[in-house]
C-alpha positions in Angstrom: 67.1 58.3 58.6 65.2 57.4 61.7 61.5 58.5 61.8 59.8 59.4 65.1 57.0 57.1 66.2 53.6 57.8 64.9 52.2 58.7 68.4 54.7 61.6 68.9 54.1 65.0 67.3 56.7 66.3 64.9 59.4 68.5 66.3 59.0 72.3 66.0 61.8 74.2 64.2 63.5 77.0 66.3 62.2 80.5 65.9 63.0 84.0 67.2 60.4 86.2 68.9 60.5 89.9 69.8 59.8 90.7 73.4 58.1 93.9 74.4 57.6 95.1 78.0 53.9 94.7 78.8 54.2 97.6 81.3 55.0 100.0 78.6 52.0 102.2 77.6 50.7 102.1 74.1 51.2 105.9 73.7 54.9 105.4 74.6 55.2 102.6 72.0 53.6 104.8 69.3 55.8 107.8 70.2 58.9 105.6 70.1 58.1 104.3 66.7 57.3 107.7 65.1 59.9 109.9 66.9 62.8 110.9 64.7 66.3 110.2 66.1 68.0 113.2 67.8 70.7 114.8 65.8 74.2 115.2 67.4 74.7 118.6 69.0 77.5 120.4 70.8 77.0 122.1 74.1 79.2 124.8 75.6 79.3 126.6 78.9 78.5 123.6 81.0 80.6 122.8 84.1 81.3 119.1 84.7 82.4 118.1 88.2 84.5 115.0 88.9 82.4 112.0 90.0 82.6 110.8 93.5 84.3 107.6 92.4 87.2 109.5 90.9 87.5 112.0 93.8 90.7 111.2 95.8 89.3 113.0 98.9 86.2 110.8 99.0 88.1 107.7 97.8 91.7 108.0 99.1 92.5 104.5 97.8 92.0 105.6 94.2 95.3 107.0 93.1 95.7 110.0 90.8 97.4 109.5 87.4 101.0 108.5 88.0 103.6 111.1 87.4 106.3 110.5 84.8 109.4 108.9 86.3 112.1 111.4 87.0 115.3 110.9 85.2 118.4 113.1 85.3 118.8 115.3 82.2 121.7 114.8 79.9 124.5 117.2 80.5 127.0 118.6 78.0 129.3 121.5 77.4 127.8 124.9 77.0 129.0 128.5 76.5 128.0 129.3 80.0 130.2 126.6 81.5 133.1 127.6 79.2 132.8 131.2 80.3 132.6 130.2 84.0 135.7 128.1 83.7 137.7 130.8 81.9 136.8 133.4 84.5 137.5 131.0 87.3 141.1 130.4 86.0 141.5 134.2 85.7 140.3 134.8 89.3 142.6 132.0 90.5 145.6 133.7 88.9 144.7 137.1 90.3 144.2 135.6 93.8 147.6 133.9 93.5 149.4 137.1 92.5 147.7 139.0 95.3 148.7 136.3 97.9 152.3 136.3 96.7 152.5 140.1 96.9 150.9 140.1 100.4 153.4 137.5 101.7 156.4 139.4 100.3 155.2 142.6 101.9 154.8 140.8 105.3 158.3 139.3 105.0 159.7 142.8 104.5 158.0 144.0 107.7 158.9 141.0 109.9 159.8 137.4 109.2 157.3 136.0 111.7 154.5 137.8 109.8 155.6 136.1 106.6 155.8 132.7 108.1 152.3 133.1 109.7 150.9 134.1 106.4 152.5 131.0 104.8 151.0 128.8 107.5 147.6 130.3 107.0 147.8 129.7 103.2 148.9 126.1 103.7 146.0 125.4 106.1 143.6 127.0 103.6 144.9 125.0 100.7 144.6 121.7 102.7 141.0 122.6 103.7 140.1 123.4 100.0 141.6 120.0 99.0 139.5 118.3 101.6 136.4 120.1 100.4 137.1 119.1 96.8 137.6 115.5 97.8 134.4 115.4 99.8 132.4 117.1 96.9 133.9 114.7 94.4 133.0 111.7 96.5 129.5 113.0 96.8 129.1 113.5 93.1 130.6 110.0 92.5 128.1 108.4 94.8 125.2 110.1 92.9 126.8 108.9 89.6 127.1 105.4 91.0 123.4 105.3 91.7 122.5 106.4 88.2 125.0 103.9 86.8 123.4 101.0 88.7 120.0 102.2 87.4 121.2 102.2 83.8 122.9 98.8 84.2 119.7 97.3 85.6 117.8 98.4 82.5 120.4 96.6 80.3 120.7 93.5 82.5 117.0 92.8 82.4 117.2 92.4 78.6 120.0 89.9 78.8 119.3 86.1 78.5 122.2 85.2 80.8 122.2 86.2 84.5 125.9 87.2 84.6 125.2 91.0 84.3 122.3 90.7 86.7 124.5 89.0 89.3 127.2 91.7 88.9 124.5 94.3 89.3 123.2 92.8 92.5 126.8 92.8 93.9 127.1 96.5 93.1 123.7 97.2 94.7 124.7 95.2 97.8 128.0 97.2 98.1 126.1 100.5 97.7 123.7 99.6 100.5 126.1 97.7 102.7 126.0 100.4 105.4 122.2 100.3 105.7 121.1 98.1 108.6 117.6 97.7 107.1 119.1 95.8 104.1 120.9 93.2 106.2 118.1 90.7 106.0 117.8 91.2 102.2 121.5 90.8 101.7 121.4 87.5 103.6 118.5 86.3 101.4 120.4 87.2 98.2 123.5 85.5 99.6 121.6 82.3 100.1 120.2 82.5 96.6 123.6 82.8 94.9 123.7 79.2 93.9 120.1 79.1 92.6 119.3 79.3 88.9 117.4 82.5 88.4 117.0 84.4 85.2 118.0 88.0 84.9 114.6 89.8 85.3 113.6 87.7 88.3 117.0 88.2 89.9 116.7 92.0 89.6 113.1 91.9 90.9 114.3 89.8 93.8 117.0 92.3 94.6 114.5 95.1 94.4 112.1 93.5 96.8 114.7 92.3 99.3 117.0 95.4 99.4 114.7 98.3 98.4 111.4 97.4 100.0 112.4 98.4 103.6 114.1 101.6 102.2 110.9 102.5 100.3 108.9 102.2 103.4 111.3 104.6 105.2 111.2 106.9 102.2 107.4 107.1 102.3 107.6 107.9 106.0 110.1 110.7 105.2 107.8 112.2 102.6 104.7 111.9 104.8 106.4 113.6 107.8 107.7 116.4 105.7 104.3 116.9 104.0 102.6 117.0 107.4 105.0 119.5 108.8 104.6 121.8 105.7 100.8 121.4 105.9 100.7 122.4 109.6 103.2 125.3 109.4 101.8 126.9 106.3 98.3 126.6 107.8 99.2 128.6 110.9 102.0 131.0 109.6 100.9 134.6 109.3 103.1 135.6 106.2 103.4 134.1 102.7 107.1 134.6 102.8 107.3 132.3 105.8 105.4 129.7 103.9 107.7 129.9 100.9 110.9 129.8 103.0 109.7 126.9 105.1 108.6 124.9 102.0 112.0 125.4 100.4 113.7 124.4 103.6 111.7 121.2 104.0 112.1 120.4 100.3 115.9 120.7 100.5 115.9 118.6 103.7 113.7 115.9 102.2 115.8 115.7 99.0 119.1 115.3 101.0 117.5 112.7 103.3 116.2 110.8 100.2 119.7 110.7 98.6 121.3 109.6 101.9 118.7 106.9 102.3 119.5 105.2 99.0 123.2 105.4 99.3 123.9 108.5 97.3 124.7 111.0 100.1 125.8 114.2 98.2 128.0 117.1 99.2 127.1 120.7 98.9 127.5 120.9 95.1 126.0 117.5 94.6 123.0 118.6 96.6 122.5 121.7 94.5 122.8 119.6 91.4 120.2 117.1 92.7 117.8 119.9 93.6 118.2 121.3 90.2 117.3 117.9 88.7 114.2 117.5 90.9 112.9 121.0 90.1 113.6 120.5 86.4 111.6 117.3 86.4 108.7 119.0 88.2 108.8 121.9 85.8 108.9 119.7 82.7 106.0 117.5 83.9 104.0 120.6 84.9 103.6 119.4 88.5 105.5 122.1 90.5 102.0 123.0 91.6 99.6 120.3 92.6 97.6 120.7 89.4 94.3 122.0 88.1 92.6 118.7 88.7 93.3 118.8 92.4 92.1 122.4 92.7 88.9 121.3 90.9 88.5 118.5 93.5 88.8 121.1 96.3 86.4 123.6 94.8 84.1 121.2 93.0 83.0 119.0 95.9 82.6 121.8 98.4 85.6 120.9 100.3 86.3 124.6 100.8 83.1 124.8 102.9 84.5 122.1 105.2 88.0 123.4 105.3 89.2 126.9 106.3 91.1 128.8 103.7 94.4 128.5 105.6 93.9 124.8 106.3 93.1 124.2 102.6 96.3 126.1 101.6 98.3 124.0 104.0 96.9 120.7 102.5 97.9 122.0 99.0 101.4 122.8 100.1 101.7 119.4 101.8 100.7 117.7 98.6 103.2 119.7 96.6 105.9 118.7 99.1 104.8 115.1 98.6 105.3 115.4 94.8 108.8 116.8 95.3 109.5 113.8 97.6 108.3 111.4 95.0 110.4 113.0 92.3 113.4 112.9 94.5 112.7 109.2 95.3 112.7 108.5 91.5 116.0 110.2 91.0 117.8 108.8 94.1 116.5 105.2 93.9 119.1 102.9 92.4 116.5 100.7 90.6 113.4 101.8 88.8 110.0 100.7 90.1 109.2 97.3 88.6 108.6 94.6 91.2 107.3 97.2 93.7 104.5 99.7 93.4 105.6 103.3 92.9 103.9 105.6 95.5 101.6 108.3 94.3 99.8 111.4 95.6 96.8 109.2 96.6 98.9 107.4 99.1 99.3 110.7 101.1 95.9 112.4 100.7 94.3 110.3 103.3 97.1 111.0 105.8 97.1 114.8 105.2 93.3 115.1 105.3 92.1 112.3 107.8 88.9 114.1 108.6 87.9 114.2 105.0 88.4 110.5 104.5 86.8 109.0 107.6 83.7 106.9 106.9 80.9 105.7 109.1 79.7 102.2 109.5 77.8 102.3 106.2 80.9 103.3 104.2 79.8 106.9 103.8 81.9 110.0 104.5 
């Protein structure tokens, strides 16, 4: 062991010292030492307002909690469908017998009347067949979108990219008539020979093919929400508000389905609207929600907005939620590589005067 030189003092061992603020008064020190700790207690009847940091009207960039992703419900046989089918067959037989009796009576009166009735029946049958083909094609397009979405979930879990490449081909075929996807299809064509694993290939297809469509979908939702907000703010009757909201919601859902390649017919449109409304009812978001109402009332926004204008903003946000749910259902791929839009993305556009800031960053 090496000893320090005799002219140097021995080293001091490390020690710990308690530090007390010299500015603290002696009475406060004594009170702190003798006071007993407060026992836990429960308080009731207090109203807690949302902080400014969590307020989407003051901070529009802060999104509200994301809604659950909309998925089509499983369908199966039910007694209602069986009864509807049975009565449909019975009605068809009765209509056929009535038509046969009518044509026979017309032939007894005059031959030209009978032939005219036969021509009318033939034209009607051809029109019905055309309608059935159109509706079947619309339902098949919607089913193709859901099939691609399910195949994408399975392809991501595969170690080999074969299923992912087949999925990308199906997605390109579905969106081949969309001019906005031409650049993305060219990029995917150039990357066919590259070695890309399945998750990254699906993510690349989502970014290249669906990113421009997502921007257009956001524009559709925003424009519909603005129209609903303005019309319901100036309309004199509640029934006018309700009818216009339903009209814009149906128009928005159809436009969303057409945008992502699943253009439905009449029955397919009704089916899609039922899925959207079922999703909103299950998630409890058919109305904008209690939290948003608390934001409006809690921060005195009602004092800055008139009652009609505030109602218009609420209806616009409800329309935005319907559009987001329709976007989830009609989009052929789930949101993975791209950010899913939320209500916070539309609050700033629907209430621009509420989110303007001055030079110091204050409202």
